[in-house]
FISE-593538 format. One record per residue: residue in one letter; chain; x, y, z of N, C-alpha, C in turn. Coordinates in nm, 2 decimals. Layout:
! residues N
  aa  ch     n.u     n.v     n.w    ca.u    ca.v    ca.w     c.u     c.v     c.w
   A   A       X       Y       Z       X       Y       Z       X       Y       Z
...
! end
This chain:
! residues 75
  aa  ch     n.u     n.v     n.w    ca.u    ca.v    ca.w     c.u     c.v     c.w
   M   A    0.07   -0.13    0.00    0.03    0.02   -0.01    0.10    0.11   -0.01
   K   A    0.07    0.23   -0.07    0.11    0.35   -0.10    0.05    0.48   -0.05
   I   A    0.11    0.53    0.06    0.06    0.65    0.08    0.11    0.79    0.04
   I   A    0.02    0.87   -0.02    0.08    0.99   -0.06    0.00    1.08    0.03
   I   A    0.10    1.18    0.07    0.05    1.31    0.14    0.07    1.43    0.07
   E   A   -0.06    1.52    0.03   -0.02    1.63   -0.01   -0.04    1.73    0.05
   Q   A    0.08    1.82    0.06    0.08    1.96    0.12    0.00    2.07    0.02
   K   A   -0.10    2.13    0.07   -0.19    2.24   -0.01   -0.11    2.39    0.06
   P   A   -0.11    2.45   -0.02   -0.05    2.61    0.04   -0.20    2.67    0.14
   A   A   -0.14    2.69    0.23   -0.28    2.76    0.33   -0.30    2.92    0.29
   N   A   -0.47    2.94    0.30   -0.46    3.09    0.24   -0.46    3.15    0.37
   T   A   -0.34    3.20    0.41   -0.35    3.26    0.54   -0.35    3.40    0.51
   P   A   -0.41    3.51    0.53   -0.39    3.64    0.49   -0.29    3.70    0.58
   V   A   -0.20    3.80    0.50   -0.10    3.88    0.53   -0.13    4.03    0.56
   Y   A   -0.10    4.07    0.64   -0.13    4.22    0.64   -0.02    4.31    0.64
   L   A    0.00    4.39    0.58    0.13    4.49    0.53    0.10    4.61    0.56
   T   A    0.18    4.70    0.58    0.15    4.87    0.58    0.18    4.89    0.46
   P   A    0.16    5.02    0.41    0.21    5.07    0.28    0.34    5.05    0.23
   D   A    0.42    5.10    0.35    0.57    5.08    0.36    0.61    4.95    0.32
   E   A    0.54    4.84    0.40    0.59    4.71    0.38    0.56    4.67    0.25
   V   A    0.44    4.71    0.18    0.42    4.68    0.04    0.51    4.70   -0.05
   L   A    0.56    4.82   -0.01    0.66    4.89   -0.15    0.81    4.79   -0.10
   L   A    0.84    4.76    0.00    0.95    4.69    0.02    0.94    4.54   -0.01
   F   A    0.82    4.50    0.01    0.80    4.36   -0.07    0.79    4.35   -0.21
   I   A    0.73    4.44   -0.27    0.72    4.46   -0.43    0.90    4.46   -0.48
   E   A    0.98    4.55   -0.39    1.13    4.58   -0.44    1.20    4.43   -0.39
   F   A    1.16    4.34   -0.30    1.23    4.26   -0.28    1.17    4.13   -0.38
   K   A    1.09    4.13   -0.44    1.04    4.04   -0.53    1.11    4.07   -0.68
   R   A    1.14    4.22   -0.69    1.23    4.24   -0.79    1.37    4.20   -0.81
   N   A    1.40    4.17   -0.68    1.55    4.16   -0.65    1.58    4.03   -0.58
   Y   A    1.48    3.94   -0.60    1.51    3.80   -0.49    1.59    3.69   -0.54
   K   A    1.64    3.71   -0.66    1.74    3.62   -0.73    1.88    3.68   -0.69
   I   A    1.89    3.83   -0.68    2.01    3.84   -0.63    2.03    3.83   -0.49
   V   A    1.94    3.86   -0.41    1.94    3.84   -0.26    1.97    3.67   -0.26
   A   A    1.88    3.58   -0.29    1.91    3.45   -0.29    2.04    3.38   -0.32
   Y   A    2.12    3.47   -0.43    2.25    3.42   -0.45    2.36    3.47   -0.36
   I   A    2.32    3.60   -0.29    2.41    3.63   -0.18    2.39    3.56   -0.05
   L   A    2.28    3.54   -0.05    2.26    3.46    0.07    2.32    3.33    0.07
   G   A    2.31    3.25   -0.03    2.35    3.12   -0.04    2.51    3.12   -0.04
   F   A    2.58    3.21   -0.12    2.71    3.25   -0.10    2.74    3.27    0.02
   M   A    2.71    3.35    0.10    2.73    3.34    0.28    2.73    3.22    0.32
   E   A    2.62    3.16    0.31    2.57    3.03    0.38    2.69    2.91    0.35
   S   A    2.77    2.93    0.21    2.84    2.83    0.19    3.02    2.90    0.24
   L   A    2.99    3.01    0.32    3.12    3.06    0.37    3.10    3.03    0.55
   H   A    2.97    2.97    0.57    2.93    2.94    0.72    2.91    3.06    0.81
   L   A    2.86    3.17    0.73    2.85    3.29    0.83    2.72    3.33    0.88
   E   A    2.71    3.21    0.96    2.56    3.19    1.05    2.54    3.34    1.11
   D   A    2.63    3.38    1.21    2.61    3.49    1.29    2.69    3.62    1.22
   M   A    2.60    3.70    1.17    2.62    3.80    1.11    2.68    3.95    1.20
   R   A    2.62    3.93    1.33    2.66    4.06    1.41    2.79    4.10    1.41
   E   A    2.80    4.24    1.40    2.95    4.30    1.43    3.04    4.26    1.32
   T   A    2.96    4.22    1.18    3.08    4.19    1.06    3.04    4.27    0.95
   N   A    3.17    4.29    0.89    3.13    4.39    0.75    3.18    4.29    0.65
   V   A    3.09    4.27    0.54    3.12    4.19    0.44    3.11    4.29    0.29
   V   A    3.22    4.27    0.24    3.26    4.31    0.12    3.25    4.24   -0.03
   L   A    3.16    4.24   -0.12    3.17    4.16   -0.22    3.20    4.21   -0.36
   D   A    3.32    4.14   -0.43    3.33    4.24   -0.55    3.27    4.14   -0.65
   I   A    3.20    4.19   -0.77    3.10    4.12   -0.85    3.16    4.16   -0.98
   D   A    3.21    4.09   -1.03    3.26    4.10   -1.17    3.18    4.11   -1.28
   K   A    3.20    4.21   -1.40    3.11    4.19   -1.52    3.01    4.11   -1.57
   T   A    3.01    3.99   -1.54    2.95    3.88   -1.57    2.83    3.84   -1.44
   G   A    2.84    3.91   -1.34    2.76    3.90   -1.23    2.81    3.80   -1.13
   I   A    2.91    3.73   -1.12    2.96    3.65   -1.03    3.07    3.73   -0.92
   I   A    3.04    3.67   -0.81    3.13    3.74   -0.69    3.26    3.67   -0.71
   S   A    3.37    3.76   -0.72    3.51    3.70   -0.78    3.59    3.74   -0.67
   H   A    3.54    3.82   -0.55    3.62    3.82   -0.43    3.53    3.88   -0.32
   A   A    3.55    3.81   -0.20    3.46    3.84   -0.08    3.57    3.87    0.05
   A   A    3.55    4.00    0.13    3.65    4.04    0.23    3.52    4.02    0.36
   I   A    3.58    3.91    0.46    3.47    3.96    0.58    3.56    4.01    0.68
   T   A    3.52    4.10    0.77    3.57    4.15    0.88    3.45    4.12    1.00
   K   A    3.54    4.04    1.11    3.47    4.05    1.22    3.48    4.15    1.32
   H   A    3.41    4.20    1.38    3.45    4.32    1.47    3.41    4.25    1.61
   F   A    3.53    4.27    1.69    3.52    4.20    1.83    3.50    4.33    1.91
   R   A    3.40    4.36    1.98    3.38    4.45    2.06    3.35    4.40    2.20
   S   A    3.38    4.48    2.31    3.33    4.44    2.45    3.25    4.54    2.49
! end
C-alpha cells in the first residue's frame, strides 16, 4: 500500500502597511540576487552576521569574484 501526502498552501491572510508593501515589491524584483548572495554567505558558514562587515566584488558577468569579511570584536 502506497500513501501519498499532499501539502496544499494555506490561505493565510498577511496584512502589510503601505511601506511594507513597497519593500516586498522591491524584494520580489531582486529576490534572485538576494538568494544568490545569501547562498554564497551560507557556503562560507556565516551564520552569525552581528558585528561583521562583508564586502563583495562582483565581476562584469555578475559572479562574486572576491569577498572580504571582517568580524568586529567589541567588548
